[in-house]
All heavy atoms as an XYZ file, in Angstrom:
1000
protein
N      34.967     24.415     16.809
C      34.685     22.986     16.585
C      33.711     22.801     15.427
O      32.925     23.592     15.127
C      33.901     22.595     17.975
C      33.405     21.088     17.851
S      32.535     20.535     19.343
C      33.747     20.415     20.490
N      33.944     21.753     14.629
C      33.237     21.585     13.408
C      31.830     21.127     13.796
O      31.497     20.510     14.753
C      33.886     20.596     12.496
O      33.866     19.265     13.041
N      30.972     21.312     12.738
C      29.546     20.820     12.898
C      29.471     19.286     13.047
O      28.752     18.826     13.903
C      28.732     21.149     11.624
O      28.909     22.576     11.426
C      27.231     20.845     11.760
N      30.326     18.620     12.334
C      30.351     17.143     12.380
C      30.840     16.679     13.779
O      30.269     15.752     14.407
C      31.261     16.513     11.309
N      31.812     17.375     14.293
C      32.355     17.126     15.694
C      31.184     17.288     16.658
O      31.017     16.472     17.661
C      33.571     17.803     15.980
C      34.413     17.197     17.026
O      34.210     16.089     17.355
N      35.399     17.926     17.578
N      30.489     18.393     16.554
C      29.455     18.708     17.496
C      28.322     17.661     17.390
O      27.761     17.292     18.474
C      28.895     20.138     17.214
C      29.855     21.184     17.677
S      29.165     22.852     17.416
C      27.878     22.862     18.636
N      28.032     17.233     16.222
C      26.980     16.237     15.998
C      27.385     14.927     16.711
O      26.568     14.221     17.297
C      26.658     16.040     14.600
N      28.738     14.580     16.504
C      29.174     13.288     17.181
C      29.011     13.386     18.597
O      28.560     12.456     19.246
C      30.634     13.111     16.736
C      31.158     11.810     17.303
C      32.648     11.542     16.862
N      33.511     12.625     17.010
C      34.213     12.715     18.216
N      34.110     11.812     19.097
N      35.090     13.737     18.337
N      29.414     14.513     19.295
C      29.284     14.627     20.700
C      27.812     14.611     21.185
O      27.480     14.128     22.143
C      29.999     15.868     21.230
C      31.509     15.627     21.311
C      32.416     16.128     20.467
C      32.181     14.845     22.244
N      33.696     15.726     20.783
C      33.518     14.816     21.916
C      31.736     14.024     23.339
C      34.531     14.102     22.635
C      32.724     13.338     24.044
C      34.016     13.325     23.779
N      27.027     15.255     20.353
C      25.567     15.261     20.692
C      25.035     13.891     20.632
O      24.234     13.473     21.547
C      24.819     16.143     19.793
N      25.456     13.029     19.699
C      24.934     11.632     19.587
C      25.549     10.916     20.796
O      24.752     10.065     21.367
C      25.472     11.082     18.238
C      25.130      9.629     18.145
C      23.880      9.233     17.713
C      26.096      8.624     18.305
C      23.529      7.930     17.634
C      25.802      7.318     18.238
C      24.515      6.909     17.755
O      24.191      5.664     17.697
N      26.783     11.076     21.128
C      27.444     10.435     22.241
C      26.672     10.624     23.604
O      26.502      9.723     24.357
C      28.880     10.798     22.449
O      29.600     10.496     21.192
C      29.533     10.062     23.546
N      26.170     11.788     23.795
C      25.488     12.190     24.973
C      23.961     12.237     24.889
O      23.298     12.846     25.702
C      26.048     13.575     25.483
C      27.504     13.511     25.819
N      27.999     12.874     26.948
C      28.541     13.954     25.127
C      29.295     13.043     26.940
N      29.708     13.631     25.866
N      23.446     11.713     23.810
C      22.041     11.584     23.569
C      21.299     12.811     23.585
O      20.240     12.995     24.173
C      21.336     10.547     24.586
C      21.863      9.181     24.510
O      22.005      8.705     23.338
N      22.105      8.486     25.605
N      21.875     13.822     22.991
C      21.291     15.143     22.735
C      20.497     15.130     21.459
O      21.147     14.936     20.432
C      22.279     16.277     22.928
C      23.003     16.322     24.210
C      21.652     17.654     22.584
C      24.285     17.136     24.218
N      19.183     15.363     21.505
C      18.530     15.245     20.215
C      18.894     16.436     19.314
O      19.106     17.585     19.711
C      17.024     15.426     20.634
C      17.055     15.952     21.955
C      18.434     15.629     22.573
N      19.029     16.140     18.036
C      19.337     17.106     16.973
C      18.230     17.246     15.915
O      17.490     16.246     15.778
C      20.645     16.707     16.254
C      21.893     16.668     17.033
C      23.017     16.141     16.179
C      22.133     18.075     17.487
N      18.074     18.300     15.317
C      17.191     18.522     14.264
C      17.638     17.772     13.063
O      18.888     18.024     12.649
C      16.898     20.001     14.044
C      15.966     20.315     12.983
C      15.794     21.741     12.668
N      17.125     22.146     12.149
C      17.431     23.498     12.013
N      16.665     24.436     12.468
N      18.586     23.768     11.437
N      16.885     16.982     12.384
C      17.374     16.422     11.137
C      17.483     17.467     10.023
O      16.835     18.484     10.079
C      16.170     15.360     10.807
C      14.991     15.930     11.495
C      15.526     16.611     12.661
N      18.365     17.173      9.027
C      18.519     18.044      7.929
C      17.295     18.358      7.187
O      16.479     17.355      6.914
C      19.524     17.528      6.869
C      20.958     17.493      7.371
C      21.800     17.171      6.266
N      23.198     17.023      6.747
C      24.067     16.276      6.275
N      23.812     15.587      5.183
N      25.243     16.164      6.805
N      16.976     19.559      6.982
C      15.742     19.942      6.202
C      14.486     19.658      6.920
O      13.411     19.780      6.412
N      14.596     19.242      8.155
C      13.404     18.826      8.923
C      12.723     19.981      9.643
O      13.162     21.170      9.393
N      11.943     19.763     10.490
C      11.177     20.742     11.245
C      12.105     21.429     12.227
O      13.195     20.957     12.462
C       9.918     20.122     11.812
N      11.509     22.425     12.977
C      12.286     23.120     13.952
C      12.634     22.159     15.099
O      12.098     21.090     15.297
C      11.493     24.301     14.496
O      10.347     23.751     15.299
N      13.690     22.554     15.788
C      14.129     21.795     16.824
C      13.061     21.530     17.877
O      12.881     20.399     18.445
C      15.345     22.469     17.570
C      15.998     21.643     18.472
N      16.901     20.611     18.270
C      16.170     21.730     19.868
C      17.371     20.089     19.272
N      17.007     20.741     20.325
N      12.287     22.476     18.157
C      11.180     22.347     19.166
C      10.137     21.313     18.688
O       9.657     20.513     19.450
C      10.463     23.693     19.396
C       9.742     23.809     20.711
C      10.564     23.531     21.878
O      11.770     23.552     21.874
N       9.914     23.264     22.961
N       9.833     21.294     17.415
C       8.944     20.328     16.753
C       9.475     18.858     16.993
O       8.721     17.945     17.360
C       8.669     20.641     15.387
O       8.228     21.863     15.194
C       7.674     19.582     14.784
N      10.786     18.677     16.786
C      11.345     17.417     16.915
C      11.364     16.973     18.367
O      10.998     15.743     18.657
C      12.833     17.415     16.440
C      13.566     16.111     16.720
C      12.912     17.692     14.862
N      11.590     17.809     19.313
C      11.553     17.380     20.716
C      10.101     17.166     21.044
O       9.852     16.288     21.862
C      12.148     18.602     21.554
C      13.510     18.884     21.442
C      14.009     20.058     22.318
C      14.348     17.621     21.785
N       9.125     17.939     20.655
C       7.742     17.669     20.947
C       7.325     16.316     20.488
O       6.645     15.590     21.144
C       6.825     18.829     20.352
C       5.445     18.659     20.802
C       4.542     19.821     20.306
N       4.525     19.867     18.958
C       4.912     20.898     18.165
N       5.509     21.920     18.769
N       4.815     20.882     16.825
N       7.797     15.853     19.194
C       7.498     14.637     18.663
C       8.016     13.515     19.635
O       7.337     12.492     19.933
C       8.134     14.431     17.290
O       7.519     15.422     16.507
C       7.650     13.104     16.695
N       9.134     13.664     20.137
C       9.832     12.808     21.092
C       8.934     12.622     22.350
O       8.752     11.550     22.930
C      11.187     12.991     21.472
N       8.403     13.794     22.909
C       7.561     13.746     24.050
C       6.242     13.135     23.747
O       5.728     12.364     24.561
C       7.291     15.183     24.467
C       8.622     15.863     25.109
O       9.405     15.157     25.438
O       8.579     17.126     25.144
N       5.658     13.347     22.601
C       4.415     12.750     22.110
C       4.532     11.141     22.023
O       3.625     10.406     22.265
C       3.965     13.267     20.890
C       3.479     14.648     20.935
C       3.157     15.262     19.557
O       3.541     14.672     18.557
O       2.646     16.371     19.505
N       5.710     10.660     21.778
C       6.000      9.289     21.535
C       5.772      8.566     22.872
O       5.445      7.320     22.908
C       7.403      9.034     21.135
N       5.959      9.179     23.980
C       5.681      8.602     25.282
C       4.295      8.110     25.498
O       4.016      7.165     26.219
C       6.121      9.532     26.411
C       7.576      9.918     26.464
C       8.457      8.696     26.699
O       8.065      7.764     27.517
O       9.471      8.532     25.950
N       3.362      8.797     24.877
C       1.935      8.416     24.936
C       1.544      7.322     24.095
O       0.409      6.744     24.220
C       1.019      9.645     24.767
N       2.337      6.914     23.201
C       2.042      5.833     22.140
C       2.417      4.513     22.670
O       3.182      4.347     23.638
C       2.724      6.171     20.886
C       2.394      7.481     20.206
C       3.318      7.744     18.965
C       0.970      7.445     19.747
N       1.962      3.425     22.040
C       2.347      2.115     22.429
C       3.849      2.027     22.565
O       4.642      2.414     21.604
C       1.742      1.197     21.385
C       0.601      2.017     20.786
C       0.995      3.433     20.909
N       4.327      1.222     23.453
C       5.841      1.134     23.727
C       6.499      0.541     22.555
O       7.692      0.835     22.198
C       6.096      0.276     24.975
N       5.842     -0.300     21.828
C       6.541     -1.059     20.710
C       6.867     -0.121     19.586
O       7.823     -0.362     18.820
C       5.672     -2.276     20.266
C       6.447     -3.210     19.313
C       4.406     -1.771     19.550
C       5.630     -4.535     19.106
N       6.111      1.020     19.515
C       6.358      2.007     18.378
C       7.236      3.127     18.760
O       7.632      3.872     17.881
C       5.017      2.524     17.971
C       4.022      1.489     17.393
C       2.729      2.297     17.043
C       4.623      0.888     16.190
N       7.619      3.271     20.023
C       8.370      4.501     20.474
C       9.629      4.676     19.576
O       9.939      5.830     19.251
C       8.629      4.498     21.899
C       7.280      4.720     22.705
C       7.594      4.857     24.142
N       6.241      4.796     24.787
C       6.051      4.185     25.984
N       7.025      3.664     26.606
N       4.797      4.217     26.432
N      10.344      3.725     19.311
C      11.689      3.818     18.660
C      11.524      4.288     17.242
O      12.355      4.906     16.598
C      12.550      2.651     18.700
C      12.991      2.273     20.132
C      13.817      3.394     20.747
O      14.737      3.907     19.976
O      13.641      3.682     21.944
N      10.300      3.997     16.636
C      10.045      4.283     15.235
C       9.353      5.620     14.967
O       9.295      5.991     13.823
C       9.332      3.022     14.596
N       8.852      6.218     15.964
C       7.967      7.326     15.755
C       8.744      8.667     15.915
O       8.110      9.799     15.615
C       6.761      7.316     16.760
C       5.654      8.147     16.235
C       7.126      7.696     18.138
C       5.000      7.682     15.025
N       9.959      8.742     16.311
C      10.581     10.009     16.624
C      11.214     10.639     15.368
O      11.557     11.893     15.428
C      11.623      9.871     17.715
O      12.623      8.835     17.282
C      10.958      9.477     19.010
N      11.366      9.992     14.345
C      12.073     10.603     13.159
C      11.135     11.288     12.267
O       9.944     11.182     12.373
N      11.759     12.015     11.299
C      10.900     12.723     10.261
C      10.152     11.651      9.390
O      10.705     10.602      9.124
C      11.824     13.540      9.458
C      13.197     13.195      9.907
C      13.166     12.327     11.120
N       8.908     11.928      9.112
C       8.054     11.078      8.268
C       7.814      9.736      8.915
O       7.423      8.717      8.249
C       8.644     10.802      6.917
C       9.013     12.114      6.124
C      10.294     12.514      5.978
C       7.970     12.865      5.638
C      10.569     13.721      5.308
C       8.225     14.015      4.974
C       9.560     14.457      4.783
O       9.816     15.650      4.154
N       7.896      9.637     10.240
C       7.683      8.392     10.909
C       6.221      7.954     10.763
O       6.014      6.747     10.552
C       7.956      8.621     12.422
N       5.282      8.848     10.934
C       3.910      8.448     10.875
C       3.512      8.001      9.465
O       2.785      7.124      9.287
C       2.942      9.655     11.301
C       2.995      9.848     12.776
C       2.100     10.945     13.199
N       2.320     11.394     14.580
C       1.954     10.821     15.641
N       1.119      9.796     15.587
N       2.207     11.350     16.820
N       4.186      8.633      8.436
C       3.957      8.218      7.064
C       4.470      6.755      6.954
O       3.724      5.966      6.245
C       4.649      9.122      6.149
C       4.478      8.772      4.686
C       5.281      9.659      3.757
O       6.502      9.633      3.840
N       4.595     10.412      2.936
N       5.596      6.450      7.441
C       6.169      5.094      7.290
C       5.282      4.057      7.964
O       4.926      2.955      7.414
C       7.475      5.036      7.953
C       8.643      5.678      7.136
C      10.089      5.276      7.659
N      10.328      5.859      9.003
C      10.704      7.106      9.155
N      11.017      7.847      8.260
N      11.022      7.380     10.450
N       4.748      4.435      9.130
C       3.873      3.445      9.843
C       2.513      3.277      9.021
O       2.094      2.114      8.912
C       3.510      4.018     11.270
C       4.714      3.952     12.146
C       4.352      4.739     13.513
C       5.262      2.557     12.454
N       1.925      4.374      8.532
C       0.692      4.245      7.770
C       0.909      3.436      6.574
O       0.082      2.659      6.116
C       0.042      5.658      7.572
O       0.893      6.315      6.645
N       2.079      3.616      5.913
C       2.378      2.853      4.618
C       2.548      1.339      4.880
O       2.184      0.548      4.121
C       3.532      3.453      3.921
C       3.145      4.682      3.235
C       4.184      5.271      2.377
N       3.655      6.447      1.700
C       4.473      7.272      0.935
N       5.805      7.157      0.891
N       3.978      8.302      0.332
N       3.191      1.133      6.059
C       3.298     -0.449      6.441
C       1.954     -0.946      6.640
O       1.662     -2.046      6.265
C       4.200     -0.488      7.673
C       4.279     -1.957      8.351
C       4.938     -2.955      7.408
C       4.837     -1.874      9.677
N       1.076     -0.246      7.408
C      -0.203     -0.726      7.657
C      -0.950     -0.971      6.334
O      -1.666     -1.948      6.224
C      -1.029      0.350      8.430
C      -2.412     -0.024      8.980
C      -2.398     -1.174      9.797
C      -3.101      1.165      9.670
N      -0.884     -0.074      5.345
C      -1.572     -0.255      4.084
C      -0.895     -1.380      3.282
O      -1.578     -2.158      2.646
C      -1.421      1.164      3.269
N       0.489     -1.482      3.335
C       1.124     -2.489      2.474
C       0.925     -3.937      2.927
O       1.031     -4.828      2.170
C       2.616     -2.176      2.398
N       0.647     -4.112      4.224
C       0.626     -5.372      4.777
C      -0.444     -6.345      4.220
O      -0.366     -7.601      4.201
C       0.588     -5.435      6.330
C      -0.610     -4.621      6.843
C      -1.737     -5.466      7.330
O      -1.627     -6.713      7.601
N      -2.932     -4.923      7.421
N      -1.485     -5.721      3.629
C      -2.552     -6.538      2.975
C      -2.238     -7.025      1.591
O      -3.133     -7.763      1.012
C      -3.897     -5.814      3.056
O      -3.792     -4.645      2.335
N      -1.157     -6.613      0.988
C      -0.883     -6.921     -0.369
C       0.032     -8.120     -0.398
O       0.823     -8.270      0.425
C      -0.239     -5.729     -1.075
C      -1.137     -4.556     -1.374
C      -1.280     -3.714     -0.464
C      -1.814     -4.461     -2.566
C      -2.225     -2.529     -0.634
C      -2.665     -3.409     -2.846
C      -2.863     -2.482     -1.853
O      -3.738     -1.411     -2.117
N      -0.013     -8.855     -1.558
C       0.905    -10.022     -1.727
C       2.360     -9.628     -1.947
O       3.173    -10.344     -1.597
C       0.351    -10.814     -2.890
C      -0.539     -9.826     -3.600
C      -0.936     -8.768     -2.678
N       2.614     -8.408     -2.532
C       4.037     -8.072     -2.762
C       4.130     -6.472     -2.457
O       3.120     -5.783     -2.477
C       4.423     -8.275     -4.134
O       3.784     -7.423     -5.074
C       4.334     -9.732     -4.626
N       5.284     -6.128     -2.182
C       5.563     -4.646     -1.918
C       5.394     -3.847     -3.237
O       5.032     -2.655     -3.206
C       6.897     -4.463     -1.399
C       7.142     -4.886      0.082
C       8.583     -4.727      0.474
C       6.137     -4.120      1.014
N       5.652     -4.473     -4.368
C       5.475     -3.854     -5.657
C       4.083     -3.450     -5.954
O       3.734     -2.345     -6.305
C       5.987     -4.765     -6.835
O       7.412     -5.059     -6.559
C       5.841     -4.115     -8.181
N       3.116     -4.404     -5.559
C       1.660     -4.073     -5.832
C       1.192     -3.028     -4.802
O       0.503     -2.202     -5.183
C       0.922     -5.437     -5.636
C       1.098     -6.401     -6.783
C       0.203     -7.612     -6.580
O      -0.855     -7.554     -6.070
O       0.748     -8.734     -7.010
N       1.792     -3.149     -3.574
C       1.363     -2.154     -2.577
C       1.814     -0.729     -2.988
O       1.019      0.205     -2.837
C       1.976     -2.507     -1.210
N       2.933     -0.653     -3.494
C       3.531      0.627     -3.852
C       2.775      1.161     -5.021
O       2.439      2.389     -5.056
C       5.003      0.502     -4.272
N       2.357      0.333     -6.038
C       1.653      0.755     -7.139
C       0.318      1.436     -6.694
O      -0.053      2.434     -7.114
C       1.401     -0.363     -8.094
C       0.782      0.057     -9.379
C       0.510     -1.112    -10.389
N       1.410     -2.183    -10.349
C       0.922     -3.410    -10.024
N      -0.285     -3.752     -9.707
N       1.915     -4.399     -9.865
N      -0.347      0.624     -5.756
C      -1.716      1.131     -5.335
C      -1.554      2.349     -4.396
O      -2.505      3.237     -4.341
C      -2.495      0.067     -4.660
C      -3.066     -0.940     -5.562
O      -2.952     -0.750     -6.784
O      -3.601     -1.970     -5.095
N      -0.410      2.533     -3.719
C      -0.279      3.700     -2.907
C       0.242      4.851     -3.667
O       0.333      6.031     -3.146
C       0.853      3.301     -1.804
C       0.406      2.417     -0.690
C       1.506      1.987      0.151
C      -0.737      3.028      0.071
N       0.592      4.691     -4.903
C       1.065      5.718     -5.782
C       2.478      6.211     -5.533
O       2.829      7.364     -5.756
N       3.330      5.225     -5.108
C       4.792      5.658     -4.818
C       5.597      4.517     -5.545
O       5.143      3.547     -5.982
C       5.048      5.645     -3.300
C       4.724      4.310     -2.674
C       4.251      6.837     -2.658
C       5.241      4.244     -1.184
N       6.897      4.902     -5.648
C       7.803      3.887     -6.244
C       8.057      2.803     -5.243
O       8.133      2.940     -4.028
C       9.185      4.631     -6.565
C       9.043      5.544     -7.705
N       9.222      5.059     -9.013
C       8.975      6.837     -7.773
C       9.085      6.137     -9.791
N       8.955      7.183     -9.078
N       8.241      1.558     -5.789
C       8.498      0.373     -4.993
C       9.766      0.602     -4.121
O       9.768      0.198     -2.946
C       8.646     -0.783     -5.876
C       8.756     -2.126     -5.204
C      10.191     -2.559     -5.176
O      11.143     -2.067     -5.665
N      10.406     -3.741     -4.412
N      10.774      1.251     -4.629
C      11.977      1.387     -3.894
C      11.730      2.310     -2.631
O      12.316      2.134     -1.622
C      13.092      1.943     -4.751
O      12.760      3.169     -5.224
N      10.969      3.292     -2.827
C      10.593      4.176     -1.731
C       9.852      3.451     -0.570
O      10.272      3.615      0.587
C       9.643      5.305     -2.121
N       8.949      2.561     -0.953
C       8.251      1.768      0.056
C       9.201      0.735      0.794
O       9.140      0.607      2.037
C       7.109      1.003     -0.595
C       6.191      0.184      0.393
C       5.663      1.011      1.486
C       5.176     -0.550     -0.314
N      10.100      0.152      0.005
C      11.059     -0.761      0.502
C      12.029     -0.028      1.507
O      12.297     -0.556      2.613
C      11.886     -1.465     -0.596
C      13.062     -2.218      0.002
C      11.053     -2.396     -1.348
N      12.493      1.216      1.135
C      13.370      1.959      1.987
C      12.610      2.336      3.311
O      13.197      2.243      4.450
C      13.807      3.207      1.257
C      14.764      2.821      0.225
C      14.397      4.229      2.254
C      15.216      3.949     -0.753
N      11.296      2.664      3.246
C      10.617      3.065      4.434
C      10.376      1.870      5.363
O      10.583      1.993      6.545
C       9.268      3.659      4.011
C       9.421      5.091      3.476
C       8.117      5.713      3.206
O       7.188      5.130      2.744
N       8.098      7.002      3.385
N      10.161      0.705      4.787
C       9.915     -0.446      5.601
C      11.245     -0.978      6.238
O      11.337     -1.250      7.322
C       9.204     -1.583      4.830
C       7.790     -1.115      4.561
C       9.252     -2.939      5.502
C       6.950     -2.072      3.765
N      12.303     -0.769      5.462
C      13.646     -1.182      6.004
C      13.995     -0.250      7.119
O      14.655     -0.670      8.054
C      14.730     -1.087      4.852
C      14.631     -2.241      3.911
O      13.988     -3.267      4.172
N      15.285     -2.139      2.730
N      13.648      1.031      6.992
C      13.927      2.064      8.057
C      13.132      1.596      9.301
O      13.642      1.655     10.422
C      13.540      3.430      7.573
C      13.465      4.459      8.611
C      14.882      4.977      9.110
N      14.789      5.855     10.204
C      14.694      7.212     10.142
N      14.689      7.783      8.979
N      14.589      7.868     11.280
N      11.903      1.262      9.218
C      11.049      0.838     10.312
C      11.745     -0.428     10.929
O      11.777     -0.505     12.215
C       9.713      0.518      9.911
C       8.727      1.638      9.770
C       7.404      1.198      9.197
C       8.510      2.410     10.983
N      12.152     -1.317     10.168
C      12.823     -2.571     10.719
C      14.081     -2.295     11.374
O      14.353     -2.785     12.463
C      13.104     -3.585      9.625
C      11.688     -4.145      9.077
C      12.023     -5.082      7.813
O      13.013     -5.029      7.175
O      11.123     -5.992      7.719
N      14.839     -1.232     10.884
C      16.086     -0.853     11.576
C      15.787     -0.163     12.892
O      16.370     -0.421     13.911
C      16.851      0.048     10.644
C      18.261      0.332     11.214
C      19.088      1.319     10.323
N      18.513      2.612     10.471
C      18.188      3.468      9.487
N      18.387      3.087      8.252
N      17.765      4.712      9.658
N      14.777      0.756     12.833
C      14.503      1.504     14.010
C      13.931      0.545     15.118
O      14.122      0.772     16.366
C      13.390      2.547     13.824
C      13.846      3.706     12.976
O      15.175      3.810     12.809
O      13.075      4.490     12.483
N      13.162     -0.456     14.755
C      12.466     -1.390     15.732
C      13.384     -2.539     16.090
O      13.143     -3.191     17.104
C      11.121     -1.826     15.236
C      10.099     -0.697     15.080
C       8.864     -1.289     14.377
C       9.720     -0.050     16.383
N      14.377     -2.794     15.251
C      15.401     -3.855     15.609
C      14.991     -5.263     15.245
O      15.659     -6.162     15.523
N      13.850     -5.393     14.486
C      13.376     -6.724     14.060
C      12.727     -6.670     12.733
O      12.253     -5.646     12.355
C      12.392     -7.347     15.133
C      12.967     -7.534     16.452
C      11.878     -8.269     17.361
C      12.551     -8.575     18.704
N      11.548     -9.193     19.580
N      12.662     -7.808     12.076
C      11.984     -7.926     10.756
C      10.437     -7.779     10.912
O       9.943     -8.383     11.885
C      12.376     -9.139     10.087
N       9.809     -7.011     10.096
C       8.342     -6.906     10.170
C       7.720     -7.736      9.065
O       6.531     -8.117      9.371
C       7.930     -5.420      9.920
C       8.541     -4.437     10.931
C       8.308     -2.961     10.403
C       7.977     -4.676     12.242
N       8.261     -7.927      7.920
C       7.655     -8.802      6.873
C       8.564     -9.904      6.465
O       9.845     -9.677      6.434
C       7.455     -7.795      5.677
C       6.527     -6.660      5.893
C       6.612     -5.713      4.643
C       5.101     -7.198      5.993
N       8.014    -10.988      6.052
C       8.700    -12.020      5.331
C       8.338    -11.672      3.889
O       7.195    -11.679      3.437
C       8.168    -13.350      5.635
C       8.552    -13.821      7.018
C       7.975    -15.192      7.345
O       7.589    -15.937      6.417
O       7.994    -15.556      8.604
N       9.456    -11.266      3.087
C       9.245    -10.793      1.780
C       8.729    -11.855      0.850
O       8.950    -13.047      1.045
C      10.556    -10.239      1.193
C      11.242     -9.108      1.963
C      10.316     -7.971      2.249
N      11.024     -6.714      2.462
C      11.367     -6.246      3.678
N      10.918     -6.903      4.787
N      11.984     -5.048      3.749
N       8.014    -11.439     -0.185
C       7.429    -12.440     -1.126
C       8.517    -13.091     -1.958
O       9.555    -12.510     -2.218
C       6.538    -11.722     -2.080
N       8.316    -14.334     -2.236
C       9.220    -15.109     -3.100
C       8.356    -15.777     -4.135
O       7.153    -15.706     -4.082
C       9.972    -16.170     -2.253
C      10.971    -15.642     -1.260
C      11.685    -16.677     -0.438
O      11.259    -17.925     -0.591
O      12.468    -16.299      0.337
N       9.002    -16.297     -5.081
C       8.257    -16.939     -6.237
C       7.337    -17.903     -5.642
O       7.693    -18.912     -5.025
C       9.294    -17.677     -7.078
C       8.687    -18.302     -8.306
C       9.679    -18.648     -9.323
N       9.954    -17.569    -10.186
C      11.131    -17.311    -10.660
N      12.196    -18.110    -10.535
N      11.254    -16.254    -11.474
N       6.059    -17.716     -5.968
C       4.890    -18.527     -5.583
C       4.534    -18.411     -4.074
O       3.614    -19.113     -3.643
N       5.014    -17.474     -3.398
C       4.691    -17.225     -1.956
C       4.460    -15.701     -1.702
O       5.352    -14.966     -2.008
C       5.746    -17.832     -1.020
C       5.280    -17.685      0.520
C       6.342    -18.376      1.396
N       7.592    -17.770      1.292
C       7.944    -16.635      1.965
N       7.139    -15.998      2.825
N       9.209    -16.147      1.827
N       3.267    -15.296     -1.234
C       3.041    -13.972     -0.982
C       3.820    -13.463      0.269
O       4.137    -14.241      1.141
C       1.526    -13.744     -0.810
N       3.921    -12.189      0.344
C       4.636    -11.525      1.526
C       3.630    -11.755      2.734
O       2.367    -11.765      2.551
C       4.698    -10.029      1.167
C       4.947     -9.145      2.297
S       5.071     -7.472      1.724
C       3.354     -7.012      1.488
N       4.222    -11.875      3.893
C       3.363    -11.969      5.148
C       4.170    -11.384      6.337
O       5.363    -11.198      6.255
C       2.995    -13.386      5.374
C       4.094    -14.323      5.821
C       3.575    -15.684      6.127
C       4.647    -16.485      6.869
N       4.080    -17.790      7.456
N       3.317    -11.026      7.258
C       3.861    -10.415      8.514
C       4.612    -11.403      9.347
O       4.206    -12.594      9.430
C       2.862     -9.712      9.405
C       2.092     -8.542      8.744
C       0.899     -8.162      9.583
C       3.115     -7.366      8.783
N       5.732    -10.999      9.959
C       6.311    -11.882     10.992
C       5.468    -11.720     12.272
O       4.649    -10.833     12.312
C       7.710    -11.406     11.322
O       7.663    -10.042     11.873
C       8.594    -11.298     10.119
N       5.661    -12.585     13.239
C       4.932    -12.364     14.515
C       5.192    -10.999     15.195
O       4.192    -10.374     15.673
C       5.481    -13.533     15.430
C       5.968    -14.563     14.454
C       6.396    -13.808     13.216
N       6.380    -10.468     15.143
C       6.673     -9.124     15.561
C       5.908     -8.091     14.749
O       5.378     -7.114     15.243
C       8.128     -8.870     15.527
C       8.479     -7.414     16.047
C       8.444     -7.146     17.387
C       9.045     -6.562     15.167
C       8.791     -5.865     17.838
C       9.373     -5.214     15.640
C       9.152     -4.961     16.967
N       5.934     -8.378     13.365
C       5.159     -7.389     12.570
C       3.650     -7.338     12.854
O       3.086     -6.267     12.753
N       3.139     -8.506     13.253
C       1.701     -8.493     13.667
C       1.447     -7.654     14.858
O       0.458     -6.891     14.965
C       1.182     -9.947     13.930
C       1.135    -10.758     12.580
C       0.806    -12.247     12.838
O       0.588    -12.620     14.011
O       0.799    -12.960     11.855
N       2.351     -7.687     15.906
C       2.260     -6.839     17.158
C       2.385     -5.370     16.708
O       1.683     -4.548     17.226
C       3.327     -7.188     18.090
C       3.236     -8.582     18.617
C       4.360     -8.949     19.531
C       4.281    -10.353     20.142
N       5.513    -10.707     20.842
N       3.222     -5.075     15.763
C       3.459     -3.625     15.347
C       2.182     -3.199     14.688
O       1.739     -2.120     14.920
C       4.759     -3.487     14.470
C       4.795     -2.150     13.762
C       5.926     -3.795     15.289
N       1.608     -4.067     13.737
C       0.391     -3.523     13.021
C      -0.644     -3.341     14.066
O      -1.517     -2.321     13.957
C       0.006     -4.649     11.977
C       1.009     -4.678     10.867
C      -1.455     -4.466     11.465
C       1.050     -3.477     10.000
N      -0.839     -4.196     15.111
C      -1.837     -3.997     16.080
C      -1.646     -2.638     16.821
O      -2.634     -1.923     17.186
C      -1.818     -5.152     17.076
N      -0.393     -2.388     17.154
C      -0.127     -1.082     17.832
C      -0.382      0.077     16.997
O      -0.876      1.130     17.421
C       1.408     -1.174     18.292
N      -0.022     -0.047     15.666
C      -0.336      1.095     14.759
C      -1.923      1.391     14.695
O      -2.363      2.435     14.694
C       0.211      0.779     13.285
C       1.738      0.739     13.290
C      -0.258      1.856     12.348
C       2.353      0.190     12.017
N      -2.620      0.220     14.571
C      -4.075      0.431     14.566
C      -4.578      1.013     15.791
O      -5.424      1.919     15.804
C      -4.675     -0.968     14.367
O      -4.278     -1.524     13.155
N      -4.058      0.667     16.924
C      -4.436      1.207     18.210
C      -4.089      2.753     18.262
O      -4.886      3.545     18.608
C      -3.686      0.504     19.365
O      -4.009     -0.842     19.350
C      -4.034      1.166     20.788
N      -2.872      3.094     17.851
C      -2.373      4.416     17.701
C      -3.317      5.279     16.893
O      -3.649      6.411     17.262
C      -0.976      4.467     17.192
C      -0.439      5.906     17.089
S       1.142      5.990     16.239
C       0.658      5.886     14.601
N      -3.736      4.735     15.710
C      -4.558      5.536     14.810
C      -5.913      5.652     15.393
O      -6.615      6.735     15.195
C      -4.613      4.893     13.395
C      -3.344      5.050     12.651
C      -3.475      4.478     11.215
O      -4.281      3.666     10.926
N      -2.600      5.073     10.390
N      -6.359      4.719     16.104
C      -7.625      4.778     16.831
C      -7.646      5.860     17.954
O      -8.540      6.619     18.087
N      -6.551      6.002     18.656
C      -6.290      7.000     19.692
C      -6.299      8.358     19.062
O      -6.951      9.330     19.527
C      -5.063      6.783     20.407
C      -5.131      5.554     21.326
C      -3.755      5.277     21.970
O      -2.723      5.896     21.631
N      -3.669      4.429     22.940
N      -5.609      8.544     17.860
C      -5.495      9.789     17.236
C      -6.955     10.270     16.689
O      -7.304     11.399     16.842
C      -4.434      9.830     16.135
C      -3.158      9.646     16.763
C      -4.580     10.984     15.259
C      -2.008      9.366     15.722
N      -7.588      9.278     16.141
C      -8.987      9.665     15.601
C      -9.944     10.043     16.687
O     -10.864     10.873     16.442
C      -9.524      8.386     14.782
N      -9.826      9.516     17.877
C     -10.870      9.781     19.027
C     -10.476     11.092     19.707
O     -11.167     11.496     20.585
C     -10.809      8.637     19.961
O      -9.651      8.435     20.582
N      -9.257     11.715     19.423
C      -8.914     12.962     20.104
C      -9.779     14.036     19.569
O     -10.025     14.125     18.346
C      -7.422     13.268     19.897
C      -6.493     12.261     20.712
C      -5.026     12.525     20.426
O      -4.720     13.379     19.559
N      -4.197     11.840     21.113
N     -10.143     15.036     20.447
C     -10.922     16.120     19.926
C     -10.210     17.081     19.099
O      -9.066     17.235     19.066
C     -11.411     16.831     21.259
C     -10.499     16.334     22.350
C      -9.832     15.079     21.846
C-alpha cells in the first residue's frame, strides 16, 4: 500500500498522523491531549505544528491597523502573517479579522474577539503553571 493511500485511510478513520518534518508522533498526540485542557473555542486551532505561534501572532497583530504594520513590528514577512491568520480562520471555521481597507483600519470580528479572549486566558493559565 502506498504512503498516500495509507494517509487517506488514516484521515478517513481519524487516525492522527505526524506532520511532515514535524515532531515525533508521540509529541503530536500529546499536543492533542493537552488541547483538551484549553478553552473549547481554541481546540481546533491548537493541534497542528506552530499552532501556539499562530495564536500568539494573532494576539500581537490585533492591535495594529494593518497586517503589514503588524508583520513589520513582529519581524516577519507580511505574507507569512497573512498565511498564519488564514490558517487559524480555516481551522476555526470563521473569520477572525475584518481586513483593513483604504481609510479603515483592520478590526476583530465578534468571533475574533472571543478567540482573543480565549488566547489571553490560555496564556494566563500557562504563565501560572509551575
